[in-house]
N, C-alpha and C positions, 0 to 999 in steps of 0.2 A: 168568462166574459162573452157575451154573444157578439157575433160579427155584424148583426143586422137586427132589426126589430120589426114588429108587426106594423108599427106606425109608418117606418121608412118604406116598406114594401106597399103599404096602403096609398101612400103619397104618390109612389111612382105608378100606380094602377096596375100592380101585379095581379090584382084579384079578378079582373075582368076576363071572363072565359069567352067562349063563342056561343052563338045562338043555340038554344037547346036542341033544336032539330039537327044540328050538325055534330052533337056530341058523340064520343066514344064511350060506350058503357064501361069499359075497363078504367075510366078515369073517375067512376062514381066515388071511391073513398076519398078523393082529393076535392070534392065539391061540397061547398058549404050550403048553398041553396040556389034557387033559381029566382030571378028578379026580371020583370018585363021581358020574358022569353029568353034572358041571358043566364048562363050559368056563372055563379060566382064561385071562385076558388077559395079554399079554406086557407087562409094565410097563416093560421097558427101551425098548420102542418108544414107550409112552405118554409117557415122560419127554421124549423127543426131540420128539414131535409136539405136546405141550402147549406146549413152548418156542417151536417155530416159531409156532404160533397165537398165543401171547402176544406174540411179537415183532411179527408182523403187525398185530395189534389195537392195539399200542402206536403204531405208525406211522399207523394210521387216526385215532386219537385226537389224535395229535400235528399232525396236518394240519387239526385242527378239525372233523372229520366225526363223525356220529353212528353208534352200534352199538345196534341194537334186540335186547334180550335177550328171549327167549321160553321160557316153562316153565309149562304149566297143570297138570302133575301135582302131587298134593297135597304129596309130600315135597320138591319143589323150589321151590314158589311163594314161601314166606317168605324162603328163602335168596336167591333170584334178586331178589326186590324189595329186600331190604336191601342187597345188593351193588351193584345198579344204582343205587340212590339215592345210595350213597356215592361213586359216581364220576360222578353227575349224567347218567346215560344213561337213555334211555326203555326201558319193559319192558312185556310183556304176560304176565299171570299167571291171568287169568280165562278168557275163551274167545276163541280167534282169531277175530277178526271176518272172516269170508270176504271176500276182495277187499281186505283191508287194505292190500296193497302194489299189487296189479293195478288197484284202483279206489280209489286214494289220495285223490283229490279229494273222493269221497263221504265217507270217514272224517274228512277235514279239516272238511267241513261240520258233521258231528255235533260234533266238537270246538268249533267256533265257536258252535254252538247253546248249548253249556254256558255259553261266555263271555257270550253275549247274555242268558241266563237271570239270571246273576250281576249284569250290568249293570242289567237292568230291576228286579231286586230291590233293588238298592243305590239307584237314583234315584227309587224309590217308585212306579214305573209299575204294579207289581203289587198296590200296597195297596188299590186298589179291588175286587180279585177276592174272590169268595165264598170261604168256607173249603174247599168242595169243589174248586173250580177251583186254589185255591192248594196244595191237597194233590196234585192231579195234576201240577202243575208241579214240586213238590218231589219227587215220586216220579221223574218223568222226569229231573230233574236227578241224583238219586242213582244212577239205572240208568247214566246217561251217565258219571258219576264212576267208578262201579265198573268199567266196560268200558274206558273211554278216558282216564280221569284220568291214568294213568301215561304217556300218550303226548301229553299236551297240548302239550308244548313242541316236539314233532316236526313242524316247519313244512314239511319236504320229506322225500322218501323217504330212508331210512337207507342208509348206505354199506355196511353189513354187518349180518348176523343172527348171533346167538349162540343156539343152540338146545340145550336139555337134553331128550333123547330124540327123535331125529329120526323115530322111527316114529309117535309120538304126534302130533308137530307136522308131519306130512308135508304138509298144506295149505300152511303158512307156508313150508316148505322149497321146495315146488313153485312157489309164487309168486315167491319169490326167484330160483329158476332161471330162470323165464321172463323176468324182468327183468335177469338178469345180475348180480344182487346177490350177492357171495361169502357163503357159508354156513360158520360155525364151529360145529361141533357135537360134544357128547359122544355118542359112538356105541357102543352095547352090542352083544354078540354075536348078538342076535336082529334087529339092523337092517341096512339096506343102506347102506353107506358112500358109494356112487357118487355120489348127488346133493350129497354135502357136499364143500366145496373144502378145508376144513381139518378132518380128522378128528382127534378125540381119542378113542382107544379106551379106554373106562373104563366101570365100573359106573354105570348112569344111574338105579338105584332107590334106593341107600342115600344118606341125606342127608349122611353123612360124606364120601361120595366126590364127591358133586356140590359140596359146599363146598370140599373140597381143590382141585378143579380151577378153581372160581370164583375162589378166593384168588389163584391164579397169574395167570389172565387179567386179572382186575380190578386186581391189583397193577400189571401192565404197562400197562394203560390209564391208571392214576393216574400212573405215570412219565411216559407220553406227554403227558398233560395239563400236568404241572408243567414239562416241557421246553418246552412251546409257550408256557407263561406267561413263563418265564425268557427265551426268544428275543424275545418281544414286548417284554419290559421293556429288553432290550439295544437293540433297534431304537429304542425311545423315547428312550433315553439318547443314542444316536448322533444322532438327529434334533436333540435339544435342543443338543447340542455344536455341530453344524453351524450351527443358526441363531444361536447365541452368536457364532461366529466371524465369520458374515456381519455381525452388528451391530457387532463390534468394528472390522472392516476399514474402513468408512465413517468412524468416528470417528477413526481414525488419519490417514486422507486429509485430513479436515478441518482436523487439527492442522497437517499439512504446508503446506496452503494458507495457513493463518493466518501461519505463519512467513515 
C-alpha cells in the first residue's frame, strides 16, 4: 500500500520547480517538462522516491536510532518543529550551528551548560547573584534554549539527517557527508541532488508541499517506533513466560521427591 499518491502531491503543489534559468542540470532526470519558464517536477518519480525514503526512515526509527530534522527557512520551520516533536525526534530550525556534527562534543558541552544552569537555579546557588548577573544568566539560558533546546536529547550523533532545501542547508549536508551520515532531502530543481543519499524531488518553498512530504516520512517513522514498541513488549512477555516455567519446574521436582 502506497503512503501517498500522485494526486495528493499534485494538490499540495509539490510539482512546481524553480525558473528554468535557475535550474541545476543535475536535476534533469527528475524534471517532467518546462511550462511558462518554470520547471515542472515529475511527480510519478517523486511518489516512488518519497516511498523509498519513508521506508528507510521507518527502519532507522525501528532500530531505535535518531533522525535529525533540519529546516531553517521561514516557511518550513514551524512545520518541521511540529512534525519532529510529534515523533520525538531532534530538529534544528534556528541557525545551523557550524560543526554541529563534525564537532559534536563541543555542541554537547553547550547543551550540558543549559542543564547546569537549570540545576543551579533550582538548588538556589544563583539566589545570591545580583540582578544584573542573574539577567546575564537568564539571557544565556534563553539563547542556548533557542539554538539547542530542540537537540537537548541528542546524546550521540544522529543516524540520519532529513533536510528541507539542501541548497540552504548545504553546511549541514556537507558535515553529514563527511561523517558518512545518510542524508534524506527535499530537493528542488535549483539544487544539486548528488550529496543527498535519498533524494525527494519536490517544491521546497511552498509550505503545503513541505507538509505533504513530511506527513509521509514522519508517518513512516511513527510506524517504525510503534513496531519497535510492540517487539519489545513481545520480548518482555516471552521472558516472563520463560522465568515462570523455570519457577514451575523446581516445584514439580520437589513434589516428586516428597512422594
